[in-house]
N, C-alpha and C positions, 0 to 999 in steps of 0.2 A: 447432537454432539458431533463435533468435528473429528474426523478420522485422520491419522497420520497421512500426509501427502495431499490432503484436500487443500485447494486454494480457498482461502477464507476471506480475503479482502484484497482490493486493488486500489492504487492511488496513482493519479496522473500529476506529475510535476511538470509545469510548463511555463513559458514566458508570459503568455496572454491567456489568463484563465477565462475571460469573457468570451474570446474567440473560440476557445475549446469547448465551453459550454454550448455555444451556439452551433458548433460543428456536430457535436454528438447528439444534440437535440434534433437537428435536421436529418442526420443520417440514420440514427438509431431510435430516436423518439425519447431519449432520456431527458428528464428535466433535472434542473439543478436547484438545490436549496441550501441556505445557510446552515451550517452545522451548529450554530449557537456556542461554539468554543470560544471562550474569552481570549483576547489578546492575539488572535490570528485570523486571517481570512481563509478559513478551511470550509470548503463546500462539499456537498454530497450529490453524487449522481443517483437519481432515482429512476428505475425502469417504469414503463407504462403500467405495470401491475402494482406499483407502489413499493417494490422491493428496493432497498438501498444496495447498490451494486459497487460503489467505490467512492473514493475521495478525490478532490480536486484542489490543488494549491499551487501557488507561485514557486518557481524553482529558487532555491537558495543561490546566492551569489557564488560564482566560480563553477557552476555546472555547465558543461559544454553544450548539452543537448537535452531537449525534453525527454522524459522517460516515464513509462508505465512500470510501477513496482507491484510485484505480486507477493502476497503473504501466504505462506504455506504452513498448515498445522503440523506440529511434530509432537511425539509423545513425551519427549524430555528436552525442554528448551536449554537446560543446562548442559546436557551431554552432546547435543547436536553440533555445536561449534568444534569441539574436540574431534568428533567423528569426521567432520569435513576436513580438518587439518590433517588427520591421519591418512585421509585418502588423497592428500596433495592439493587441497583446495583452500583458498583464503577464507577466513570467517572471523567474525567479530564476536566478542565475549557476550553472553546472555546475562548482562548484569544490570539491566534497566528495564523499568516497566514501560510498556507501550503506552502511547498517548491514549487517554480515555476517550473513547468514541461516544458520540451523542446517543447511540443506540445501545450502549452497554460497555462493560469493562472489556478491553482488548487483551487483558492478561499481560504477559511479559513477552519480549521479543529478542531475537538475536538477528544479525544481519550477515549477509555474505555478498560479495560483489557478483555481479551477473557474469555468467559464463560467456565468453566470446566464442562465436561459432559453435554453439552447443548443438549436439546431434541428438 
């Protein structure tokens, strides 16, 4: 079971997914496999021990730079965006299901922009 605050998934959005796959394979030893998700080129990073550690996909048009996205578990996905806004941070509503992952149901998600210069 995931606990509040645990990082539970990562995704790399990049311009050249083949180059990224080769880089992380050479540097960390991760392999990449197709996710089997219909309609999109979504790949999975797999650690040497067989653990799936994240996703890899092409950046959507209009994104300025490649980015790693981190997904964090929260106890209440419906309440968390409001909590972020009350604390002065931008947040998007939690009204959509997360993409279904090949290794299980990802549940529901909300999003917030990355903090710049976070401490």
